[in-house]
N, CA, C, O and the ligand as a Tripos MOL2 file, in Angstrom:
@<TRIPOS>MOLECULE
protein
  245   243    62     0     0
PROTEIN
NO_CHARGES

@<TRIPOS>ATOM
      1 N          47.7920   -3.1940  -49.0650 N.3       1 MET1
      2 CA         46.3660   -3.0020  -49.5350 C.3       1 MET1
      3 C          46.1980   -2.7340  -51.0570 C.2       1 MET1
      4 O          46.9580   -1.9210  -51.5850 O.2       1 MET1
      5 N          45.3590   -3.2960  -51.7100 N.am      2 THR2
      6 CA         45.2920   -3.0160  -53.0010 C.3       2 THR2
      7 C          44.2080   -1.8470  -53.4540 C.2       2 THR2
      8 O          43.0480   -2.0720  -53.1100 O.2       2 THR2
      9 N          44.4490   -0.6720  -54.1580 N.am      3 CYS3
     10 CA         43.5480    0.2710  -54.4330 C.3       3 CYS3
     11 C          42.2580   -0.3450  -55.2830 C.2       3 CYS3
     12 O          42.3990   -0.9820  -56.3270 O.2       3 CYS3
     13 N          41.1740   -0.0950  -54.7560 N.am      4 PRO4
     14 CA         39.8480   -0.6740  -55.1580 C.3       4 PRO4
     15 C          39.6770    0.1710  -56.6460 C.2       4 PRO4
     16 O          38.9420   -0.3500  -57.4840 O.2       4 PRO4
     17 N          40.2550    1.2840  -56.9310 N.am      5 HIS5
     18 CA         39.7180    2.1650  -57.8500 C.3       5 HIS5
     19 C          40.6610    1.8940  -59.0640 C.2       5 HIS5
     20 O          40.1710    1.9210  -60.1930 O.2       5 HIS5
     21 N          42.0850    1.6160  -58.8760 N.am      6 CYS6
     22 CA         42.9560    1.4400  -59.9170 C.3       6 CYS6
     23 C          43.8080    0.2130  -59.9400 C.2       6 CYS6
     24 O          44.5850   -0.0910  -60.8450 O.2       6 CYS6
     25 N          43.5510   -0.5270  -58.7320 N.am      7 GLN7
     26 CA         44.2010   -1.8970  -58.5750 C.3       7 GLN7
     27 C          45.5650   -1.7800  -58.1780 C.2       7 GLN7
     28 O          46.1900   -2.8270  -58.0070 O.2       7 GLN7
     29 N          46.2780   -0.4070  -57.9580 N.am      8 SER8
     30 CA         47.5590   -0.2810  -57.7800 C.3       8 SER8
     31 C          47.9600   -0.7670  -56.2770 C.2       8 SER8
     32 O          47.1890   -0.5110  -55.3520 O.2       8 SER8
     33 N          49.0040   -1.3720  -56.0790 N.am      9 THR9
     34 CA         49.4780   -1.8840  -54.8460 C.3       9 THR9
     35 C          50.3420   -0.8780  -53.9880 C.2       9 THR9
     36 O          50.7630   -1.2000  -52.8770 O.2       9 THR9
     37 N          50.5950    0.4020  -54.5800 N.am     10 VAL10
     38 CA         51.2990    1.3860  -54.0580 C.3      10 VAL10
     39 C          50.3460    2.2620  -53.3990 C.2      10 VAL10
     40 O          49.7710    3.2080  -53.9360 O.2      10 VAL10
     41 N          50.1990    1.8140  -51.9920 N.am     11 THR11
     42 CA         49.2420    2.6760  -51.1970 C.3      11 THR11
     43 C          49.9830    2.8980  -49.7800 C.2      11 THR11
     44 O          50.9430    2.2490  -49.3630 O.2      11 THR11
     45 N          49.3370    3.9300  -49.1550 N.am     12 LYS12
     46 CA         50.0900    4.3410  -47.7620 C.3      12 LYS12
     47 C          48.8420    4.5170  -46.7970 C.2      12 LYS12
     48 O          47.8590    5.2140  -47.0480 O.2      12 LYS12
     49 N          49.0370    3.8140  -45.7230 N.am     13 GLU13
     50 CA         48.1740    3.9460  -44.6550 C.3      13 GLU13
     51 C          48.0830    5.2060  -43.8560 C.2      13 GLU13
     52 O          49.0910    5.6850  -43.3360 O.2      13 GLU13
     53 N          46.8540    5.7780  -43.7380 N.am     14 ARG14
     54 CA         46.6490    7.1520  -43.1430 C.3      14 ARG14
     55 C          46.4890    7.0680  -41.6450 C.2      14 ARG14
     56 O          46.1650    6.0160  -41.0940 O.2      14 ARG14
     57 N          46.7130    8.1550  -41.0160 N.am     15 SER15
     58 CA         46.4910    8.0580  -39.5630 C.3      15 SER15
     59 C          45.1190    8.2090  -38.9380 C.2      15 SER15
     60 O          44.8570    7.8730  -37.7830 O.2      15 SER15
     61 N          44.2570    8.7480  -39.8110 N.am     16 GLN16
     62 CA         42.7040    8.7600  -39.4870 C.3      16 GLN16
     63 C          42.1160    7.4250  -39.8140 C.2      16 GLN16
     64 O          42.4750    6.6960  -40.7390 O.2      16 GLN16
     65 N          41.2120    7.2040  -38.9830 N.am     17 LYS17
     66 CA         40.3260    6.0340  -39.1820 C.3      17 LYS17
     67 C          38.8510    6.4590  -39.5380 C.2      17 LYS17
     68 O          38.5050    7.6010  -39.2340 O.2      17 LYS17
     69 N          37.9920    5.6450  -40.1390 N.am     18 THR18
     70 CA         36.5720    5.8950  -40.6000 C.3      18 THR18
     71 C          35.8490    5.7300  -39.0080 C.2      18 THR18
     72 O          36.3550    5.2030  -38.0170 O.2      18 THR18
     73 N          34.6020    6.3230  -39.1340 N.am     19 THR19
     74 CA         33.7720    6.3380  -38.0380 C.3      19 THR19
     75 C          33.6560    5.0490  -37.1960 C.2      19 THR19
     76 O          33.6370    5.0020  -35.9660 O.2      19 THR19
     77 N          33.5730    3.8810  -38.1630 N.am     20 PRO20
     78 CA         33.2880    2.4050  -37.2870 C.3      20 PRO20
     79 C          34.7510    2.0000  -36.8010 C.2      20 PRO20
     80 O          34.9130    1.1300  -35.9450 O.2      20 PRO20
     81 N          35.7910    2.6740  -37.3910 N.am     21 GLY21
     82 CA         37.2370    2.3370  -36.9800 C.3      21 GLY21
     83 C          38.0110    1.5390  -38.0510 C.2      21 GLY21
     84 O          39.0270    0.9260  -37.7230 O.2      21 GLY21
     85 N          37.5980    1.5320  -39.2190 N.am     22 TYR22
     86 CA         38.3900    0.8810  -40.2540 C.3      22 TYR22
     87 C          39.6120    1.6750  -40.5990 C.2      22 TYR22
     88 O          39.5380    2.9030  -40.5470 O.2      22 TYR22
     89 N          40.7350    1.0850  -40.9480 N.am     23 ARG23
     90 CA         41.6800    1.7560  -41.4200 C.3      23 ARG23
     91 C          41.6160    2.4270  -42.7010 C.2      23 ARG23
     92 O          40.9330    1.9110  -43.5860 O.2      23 ARG23
     93 N          42.2960    3.6150  -42.9400 N.am     24 THR24
     94 CA         42.1410    4.2580  -44.4270 C.3      24 THR24
     95 C          43.3920    4.4190  -44.8590 C.2      24 THR24
     96 O          44.3310    4.7460  -44.1330 O.2      24 THR24
     97 N          43.4720    4.1480  -46.3270 N.am     25 PHE25
     98 CA         44.6990    4.2630  -47.1180 C.3      25 PHE25
     99 C          44.6020    5.3910  -48.0280 C.2      25 PHE25
    100 O          43.4870    5.8450  -48.2830 O.2      25 PHE25
    101 N          45.6330    5.8850  -48.5390 N.am     26 ARG26
    102 CA         45.6240    6.6390  -49.8730 C.3      26 ARG26
    103 C          46.3940    6.0170  -50.8360 C.2      26 ARG26
    104 O          47.4880    5.5280  -50.5540 O.2      26 ARG26
    105 N          45.8450    5.9850  -52.1270 N.am     27 CYS27
    106 CA         46.6610    5.2680  -53.3250 C.3      27 CYS27
    107 C          47.5960    6.5170  -53.9360 C.2      27 CYS27
    108 O          47.2520    7.6150  -54.3730 O.2      27 CYS27
    109 N          48.7320    5.9920  -53.8090 N.am     28 LEU28
    110 CA         49.8270    7.0570  -54.4210 C.3      28 LEU28
    111 C          49.7680    7.0130  -55.8770 C.2      28 LEU28
    112 O          50.5210    7.8020  -56.4470 O.2      28 LEU28
    113 N          49.0720    6.2990  -56.5650 N.am     29 CYS29
    114 CA         48.7680    6.2480  -57.9930 C.3      29 CYS29
    115 C          47.7780    7.0960  -58.4580 C.2      29 CYS29
    116 O          48.0000    8.0170  -59.2430 O.2      29 CYS29
    117 N          46.4780    6.7630  -57.9110 N.am     30 CYS30
    118 CA         45.3080    7.7740  -58.2690 C.3      30 CYS30
    119 C          44.8820    8.8570  -57.1950 C.2      30 CYS30
    120 O          43.9130    9.6090  -57.2930 O.2      30 CYS30
    121 N          45.7890    8.7930  -56.1500 N.am     31 GLN31
    122 CA         45.5150    9.9060  -55.0730 C.3      31 GLN31
    123 C          44.0790    9.7600  -54.2950 C.2      31 GLN31
    124 O          43.7300   10.5510  -53.4190 O.2      31 GLN31
    125 N          43.3470    8.7190  -54.7020 N.am     32 ARG32
    126 CA         42.0970    8.4570  -53.9330 C.3      32 ARG32
    127 C          42.2370    7.8270  -52.6790 C.2      32 ARG32
    128 O          43.2260    7.1300  -52.4520 O.2      32 ARG32
    129 N          41.2510    8.0200  -51.7500 N.am     33 VAL33
    130 CA         41.3910    7.6860  -50.2470 C.3      33 VAL33
    131 C          40.2450    6.5070  -50.4050 C.2      33 VAL33
    132 O          39.1330    6.6120  -50.9220 O.2      33 VAL33
    133 N          40.8400    5.3980  -49.8220 N.am     34 PHE34
    134 CA         39.8450    4.3030  -49.5130 C.3      34 PHE34
    135 C          39.9940    3.6700  -48.0360 C.2      34 PHE34
    136 O          40.9310    3.8810  -47.2660 O.2      34 PHE34
    137 N          38.8780    2.8540  -47.8050 N.am     35 ASN35
    138 CA         39.1630    2.0120  -46.4470 C.3      35 ASN35
    139 C          39.4140    0.4660  -46.7750 C.2      35 ASN35
    140 O          39.5230   -0.0200  -47.9010 O.2      35 ASN35
    141 N          39.4900   -0.2640  -45.4340 N.am     36 GLU36
    142 CA         39.5750   -1.7290  -45.5700 C.3      36 GLU36
    143 C          38.2510   -2.2380  -46.4360 C.2      36 GLU36
    144 O          38.2610   -3.1400  -47.2740 O.2      36 GLU36
    145 N          37.3330   -1.5980  -46.1080 N.am     37 ARG37
    146 CA         35.8540   -2.1060  -46.6010 C.3      37 ARG37
    147 C          35.3420   -1.4050  -48.0650 C.2      37 ARG37
    148 O          34.2890   -1.7850  -48.5770 O.2      37 ARG37
    149 N          36.0340   -0.5310  -48.5820 N.am     38 SER38
    150 CA         35.6270    0.1010  -49.7630 C.3      38 SER38
    151 C          35.5500   -1.0180  -50.9560 C.2      38 SER38
    152 O          36.3740   -1.9150  -51.1310 O.2      38 SER38
    153 N          34.5110   -0.7960  -51.6500 N.am     39 ARG39
    154 CA         34.1640   -1.7660  -52.7610 C.3      39 ARG39
    155 C          33.9430   -3.1390  -52.5050 C.2      39 ARG39
    156 O          34.1040   -3.9710  -53.3980 O.2      39 ARG39
    157 N          33.5110   -3.5140  -51.1120 N.am     40 THR40
    158 CA         33.2940   -4.8890  -50.6780 C.3      40 THR40
    159 C          31.7410   -4.9270  -50.5540 C.2      40 THR40
    160 O          31.0960   -3.8790  -50.5150 O.2      40 THR40
    161 N          31.1230   -6.2120  -50.4900 N.am     41 PRO41
    162 CA         29.6000   -6.2350  -50.3430 C.3      41 PRO41
    163 C          29.2910   -5.6590  -48.8790 C.2      41 PRO41
    164 O          28.1780   -5.2070  -48.6120 O.2      41 PRO41
    165 N          30.3100   -5.6990  -47.9700 N.am     42 PHE42
    166 CA         29.8500   -5.1620  -46.5760 C.3      42 PHE42
    167 C          29.8800   -3.6690  -46.5040 C.2      42 PHE42
    168 O          29.4740   -3.1580  -45.4600 O.2      42 PHE42
    169 N          30.3200   -2.8740  -47.5030 N.am     43 ASN43
    170 CA         30.5210   -1.5140  -47.3150 C.3      43 ASN43
    171 C          29.1980   -0.5930  -46.9440 C.2      43 ASN43
    172 O          29.2640    0.5060  -46.3940 O.2      43 ASN43
    173 N          28.0230   -1.2400  -47.3440 N.am     44 PHE44
    174 CA         26.7920   -0.5370  -46.9000 C.3      44 PHE44
    175 C          26.3990   -0.7850  -45.7060 C.2      44 PHE44
    176 O          25.5420   -0.0240  -45.2560 O.2      44 PHE44
    177 N          26.8520   -1.8150  -44.9070 N.am     45 LEU45
    178 CA         26.3750   -2.2300  -43.6540 C.3      45 LEU45
    179 C          26.7930   -1.2920  -42.6020 C.2      45 LEU45
    180 O          27.8990   -0.8070  -42.8380 O.2      45 LEU45
    181 N          26.2600   -0.9010  -41.5440 N.am     46 GLU46
    182 CA         26.3430   -0.0900  -40.4990 C.3      46 GLU46
    183 C          27.2490   -0.9610  -39.3650 C.2      46 GLU46
    184 O          27.9480   -0.3910  -38.5270 O.2      46 GLU46
    185 N          27.1410   -2.2720  -39.4600 N.am     47 TYR47
    186 CA         27.8590   -3.0730  -38.4450 C.3      47 TYR47
    187 C          29.0560   -3.5600  -39.0450 C.2      47 TYR47
    188 O          29.1220   -3.7270  -40.2620 O.2      47 TYR47
    189 N          30.1550   -3.8380  -38.1580 N.am     48 PRO48
    190 CA         31.5230   -4.4060  -38.4330 C.3      48 PRO48
    191 C          31.3250   -5.6650  -39.1480 C.2      48 PRO48
    192 O          30.3920   -6.4330  -38.9110 O.2      48 PRO48
    193 N          32.2660   -5.8640  -40.0660 N.am     49 THR49
    194 CA         32.2780   -7.0110  -40.8080 C.3      49 THR49
    195 C          32.2980   -8.3110  -40.0500 C.2      49 THR49
    196 O          31.6630   -9.2790  -40.4670 O.2      49 THR49
    197 N          33.0170   -8.3570  -38.9380 N.am     50 ASP50
    198 CA         33.1470   -9.6380  -38.2170 C.3      50 ASP50
    199 C          31.9040   -9.7700  -37.3510 C.2      50 ASP50
    200 O          31.6270  -10.9160  -36.9960 O.2      50 ASP50
    201 N          31.0930   -8.7540  -36.9440 N.am     51 ILE51
    202 CA         29.6400   -9.0680  -36.4020 C.3      51 ILE51
    203 C          28.8160   -9.7930  -37.4890 C.2      51 ILE51
    204 O          28.2690  -10.8850  -37.3350 O.2      51 ILE51
    205 N          28.8010   -9.0910  -38.5340 N.am     52 VAL52
    206 CA         27.8780   -9.7060  -39.5920 C.3      52 VAL52
    207 C          28.0780  -11.2030  -39.9060 C.2      52 VAL52
    208 O          27.1770  -12.0320  -40.0370 O.2      52 VAL52
    209 N          29.5050  -11.4300  -40.0140 N.am     53 LEU53
    210 CA         29.8610  -12.7700  -40.2880 C.3      53 LEU53
    211 C          29.2430  -13.7430  -39.2770 C.2      53 LEU53
    212 O          28.6150  -14.7590  -39.5750 O.2      53 LEU53
    213 N          29.5120  -13.2860  -38.0130 N.am     54 LEU54
    214 CA         29.2720  -14.1700  -36.8740 C.3      54 LEU54
    215 C          27.5230  -14.3020  -36.9130 C.2      54 LEU54
    216 O          27.0030  -15.4070  -36.7550 O.2      54 LEU54
    217 N          26.8260  -13.2620  -37.1020 N.am     55 VAL55
    218 CA         25.3430  -13.4170  -37.1410 C.3      55 VAL55
    219 C          25.0720  -14.3780  -38.4200 C.2      55 VAL55
    220 O          24.1880  -15.2270  -38.3010 O.2      55 VAL55
    221 N          25.6890  -14.2980  -39.4640 N.am     56 VAL56
    222 CA         25.4680  -15.2360  -40.7070 C.3      56 VAL56
    223 C          25.8480  -16.6940  -40.2100 C.2      56 VAL56
    224 O          25.1400  -17.6470  -40.5350 O.2      56 VAL56
    225 N          26.7590  -16.8250  -39.5700 N.am     57 PHE57
    226 CA         27.1650  -18.2230  -39.2890 C.3      57 PHE57
    227 C          26.1500  -18.7530  -38.3160 C.2      57 PHE57
    228 O          25.6110  -19.8480  -38.4830 O.2      57 PHE57
    229 N          25.8460  -17.8160  -37.1040 N.am     58 TRP58
    230 CA         24.7050  -18.3830  -36.1610 C.3      58 TRP58
    231 C          23.4590  -18.7140  -36.9060 C.2      58 TRP58
    232 O          22.7980  -19.6800  -36.5240 O.2      58 TRP58
    233 N          23.0610  -17.9910  -37.9560 N.am     59 ARG59
    234 CA         21.7400  -18.3730  -38.7920 C.3      59 ARG59
    235 C          21.8640  -19.6420  -39.5400 C.2      59 ARG59
    236 O          20.9410  -20.4560  -39.5590 O.2      59 ARG59
    237 N          23.0730  -19.8430  -40.2070 N.am     60 LEU60
    238 CA         23.3490  -21.1820  -40.8400 C.3      60 LEU60
    239 C          23.2480  -22.2620  -40.0720 C.2      60 LEU60
    240 O          22.7960  -23.3020  -40.5500 O.2      60 LEU60
    241 N          23.6680  -22.1810  -38.7110 N.am     61 ARG61
    242 CA         23.7280  -23.4370  -37.9040 C.3      61 ARG61
    243 C          22.3970  -24.2060  -37.6620 C.2      61 ARG61
    244 O          22.3960  -25.2460  -37.0030 O.2      61 ARG61
    245 ZN         44.3750    4.1570  -57.1350 Zn       62 ZN62
@<TRIPOS>BOND
     1     1     2 1
     2     2     3 1
     3     3     4 2
     4     3     5 am
     5     5     6 1
     6     6     7 1
     7     7     8 2
     8     7     9 am
     9     9    10 1
    10    10    11 1
    11    11    12 2
    12    11    13 am
    13    13    14 1
    14    14    15 1
    15    15    16 2
    16    15    17 am
    17    17    18 1
    18    18    19 1
    19    19    20 2
    20    19    21 am
    21    21    22 1
    22    22    23 1
    23    23    24 2
    24    23    25 am
    25    25    26 1
    26    26    27 1
    27    27    28 2
    28    27    29 am
    29    29    30 1
    30    30    31 1
    31    31    32 2
    32    31    33 am
    33    33    34 1
    34    34    35 1
    35    35    36 2
    36    35    37 am
    37    37    38 1
    38    38    39 1
    39    39    40 2
    40    39    41 am
    41    41    42 1
    42    42    43 1
    43    43    44 2
    44    43    45 am
    45    45    46 1
    46    46    47 1
    47    47    48 2
    48    47    49 am
    49    49    50 1
    50    50    51 1
    51    51    52 2
    52    51    53 am
    53    53    54 1
    54    54    55 1
    55    55    56 2
    56    55    57 am
    57    57    58 1
    58    58    59 1
    59    59    60 2
    60    59    61 am
    61    61    62 1
    62    62    63 1
    63    63    64 2
    64    63    65 am
    65    65    66 1
    66    66    67 1
    67    67    68 2
    68    67    69 am
    69    69    70 1
    70    70    71 1
    71    71    72 2
    72    71    73 am
    73    73    74 1
    74    74    75 1
    75    75    76 2
    76    75    77 am
    77    77    78 1
    78    78    79 1
    79    79    80 2
    80    79    81 am
    81    81    82 1
    82    82    83 1
    83    83    84 2
    84    83    85 am
    85    85    86 1
    86    86    87 1
    87    87    88 2
    88    87    89 am
    89    89    90 1
    90    90    91 1
    91    91    92 2
    92    91    93 am
    93    93    94 1
    94    94    95 1
    95    95    96 2
    96    95    97 am
    97    97    98 1
    98    98    99 1
    99    99   100 2
   100    99   101 am
   101   101   102 1
   102   102   103 1
   103   103   104 2
   104   103   105 am
   105   105   106 1
   106   106   107 1
   107   107   108 2
   108   107   109 am
   109   109   110 1
   110   110   111 1
   111   111   112 2
   112   111   113 am
   113   113   114 1
   114   114   115 1
   115   115   116 2
   116   115   117 am
   117   117   118 1
   118   118   119 1
   119   119   120 2
   120   119   121 am
   121   121   122 1
   122   122   123 1
   123   123   124 2
   124   123   125 am
   125   125   126 1
   126   126   127 1
   127   127   128 2
   128   127   129 am
   129   129   130 1
   130   130   131 1
   131   131   132 2
   132   131   133 am
   133   133   134 1
   134   134   135 1
   135   135   136 2
   136   135   137 am
   137   137   138 1
   138   138   139 1
   139   139   140 2
   140   139   141 am
   141   141   142 1
   142   142   143 1
   143   143   144 2
   144   143   145 am
   145   145   146 1
   146   146   147 1
   147   147   148 2
   148   147   149 am
   149   149   150 1
   150   150   151 1
   151   151   152 2
   152   151   153 am
   153   153   154 1
   154   154   155 1
   155   155   156 2
   156   155   157 am
   157   157   158 1
   158   158   159 1
   159   159   160 2
   160   159   161 am
   161   161   162 1
   162   162   163 1
   163   163   164 2
   164   163   165 am
   165   165   166 1
   166   166   167 1
   167   167   168 2
   168   167   169 am
   169   169   170 1
   170   170   171 1
   171   171   172 2
   172   171   173 am
   173   173   174 1
   174   174   175 1
   175   175   176 2
   176   175   177 am
   177   177   178 1
   178   178   179 1
   179   179   180 2
   180   179   181 am
   181   181   182 1
   182   182   183 1
   183   183   184 2
   184   183   185 am
   185   185   186 1
   186   186   187 1
   187   187   188 2
   188   187   189 am
   189   189   190 1
   190   190   191 1
   191   191   192 2
   192   191   193 am
   193   193   194 1
   194   194   195 1
   195   195   196 2
   196   195   197 am
   197   197   198 1
   198   198   199 1
   199   199   200 2
   200   199   201 am
   201   201   202 1
   202   202   203 1
   203   203   204 2
   204   203   205 am
   205   205   206 1
   206   206   207 1
   207   207   208 2
   208   207   209 am
   209   209   210 1
   210   210   211 1
   211   211   212 2
   212   211   213 am
   213   213   214 1
   214   214   215 1
   215   215   216 2
   216   215   217 am
   217   217   218 1
   218   218   219 1
   219   219   220 2
   220   219   221 am
   221   221   222 1
   222   222   223 1
   223   223   224 2
   224   223   225 am
   225   225   226 1
   226   226   227 1
   227   227   228 2
   228   227   229 am
   229   229   230 1
   230   230   231 1
   231   231   232 2
   232   231   233 am
   233   233   234 1
   234   234   235 1
   235   235   236 2
   236   235   237 am
   237   237   238 1
   238   238   239 1
   239   239   240 2
   240   239   241 am
   241   241   242 1
   242   242   243 1
   243   243   244 2
@<TRIPOS>SUBSTRUCTURE
     1 MET1         2 RESIDUE 1 A MET
     2 THR2         6 RESIDUE 1 A THR
     3 CYS3        10 RESIDUE 1 A CYS
     4 PRO4        14 RESIDUE 1 A PRO
     5 HIS5        18 RESIDUE 1 A HIS
     6 CYS6        22 RESIDUE 1 A CYS
     7 GLN7        26 RESIDUE 1 A GLN
     8 SER8        30 RESIDUE 1 A SER
     9 THR9        34 RESIDUE 1 A THR
    10 VAL10       38 RESIDUE 1 A VAL
    11 THR11       42 RESIDUE 1 A THR
    12 LYS12       46 RESIDUE 1 A LYS
    13 GLU13       50 RESIDUE 1 A GLU
    14 ARG14       54 RESIDUE 1 A ARG
    15 SER15       58 RESIDUE 1 A SER
    16 GLN16       62 RESIDUE 1 A GLN
    17 LYS17       66 RESIDUE 1 A LYS
    18 THR18       70 RESIDUE 1 A THR
    19 THR19       74 RESIDUE 1 A THR
    20 PRO20       78 RESIDUE 1 A PRO
    21 GLY21       82 RESIDUE 1 A GLY
    22 TYR22       86 RESIDUE 1 A TYR
    23 ARG23       90 RESIDUE 1 A ARG
    24 THR24       94 RESIDUE 1 A THR
    25 PHE25       98 RESIDUE 1 A PHE
    26 ARG26      102 RESIDUE 1 A ARG
    27 CYS27      106 RESIDUE 1 A CYS
    28 LEU28      110 RESIDUE 1 A LEU
    29 CYS29      114 RESIDUE 1 A CYS
    30 CYS30      118 RESIDUE 1 A CYS
    31 GLN31      122 RESIDUE 1 A GLN
    32 ARG32      126 RESIDUE 1 A ARG
    33 VAL33      130 RESIDUE 1 A VAL
    34 PHE34      134 RESIDUE 1 A PHE
    35 ASN35      138 RESIDUE 1 A ASN
    36 GLU36      142 RESIDUE 1 A GLU
    37 ARG37      146 RESIDUE 1 A ARG
    38 SER38      150 RESIDUE 1 A SER
    39 ARG39      154 RESIDUE 1 A ARG
    40 THR40      158 RESIDUE 1 A THR
    41 PRO41      162 RESIDUE 1 A PRO
    42 PHE42      166 RESIDUE 1 A PHE
    43 ASN43      170 RESIDUE 1 A ASN
    44 PHE44      174 RESIDUE 1 A PHE
    45 LEU45      178 RESIDUE 1 A LEU
    46 GLU46      182 RESIDUE 1 A GLU
    47 TYR47      186 RESIDUE 1 A TYR
    48 PRO48      190 RESIDUE 1 A PRO
    49 THR49      194 RESIDUE 1 A THR
    50 ASP50      198 RESIDUE 1 A ASP
    51 ILE51      202 RESIDUE 1 A ILE
    52 VAL52      206 RESIDUE 1 A VAL
    53 LEU53      210 RESIDUE 1 A LEU
    54 LEU54      214 RESIDUE 1 A LEU
    55 VAL55      218 RESIDUE 1 A VAL
    56 VAL56      222 RESIDUE 1 A VAL
    57 PHE57      226 RESIDUE 1 A PHE
    58 TRP58      230 RESIDUE 1 A TRP
    59 ARG59      234 RESIDUE 1 A ARG
    60 LEU60      238 RESIDUE 1 A LEU
    61 ARG61      242 RESIDUE 1 A ARG
    62 ZN62       245 GROUP 0 **** ****
């Protein structure tokens, strides 16, 4: 997992997950914590990414 803050690939997965259940990571380079969806266009959504993509797919059909 690449750090969205410093682009380092030296990261460690944490045991805690975010409220929606995303895996969280700590960057060993800048010591910041991020999750799978940090800095993505989906981060502001309250629904899981796969559900959002399904709805978008259905709308486009
Ligand atoms: Zn970093």
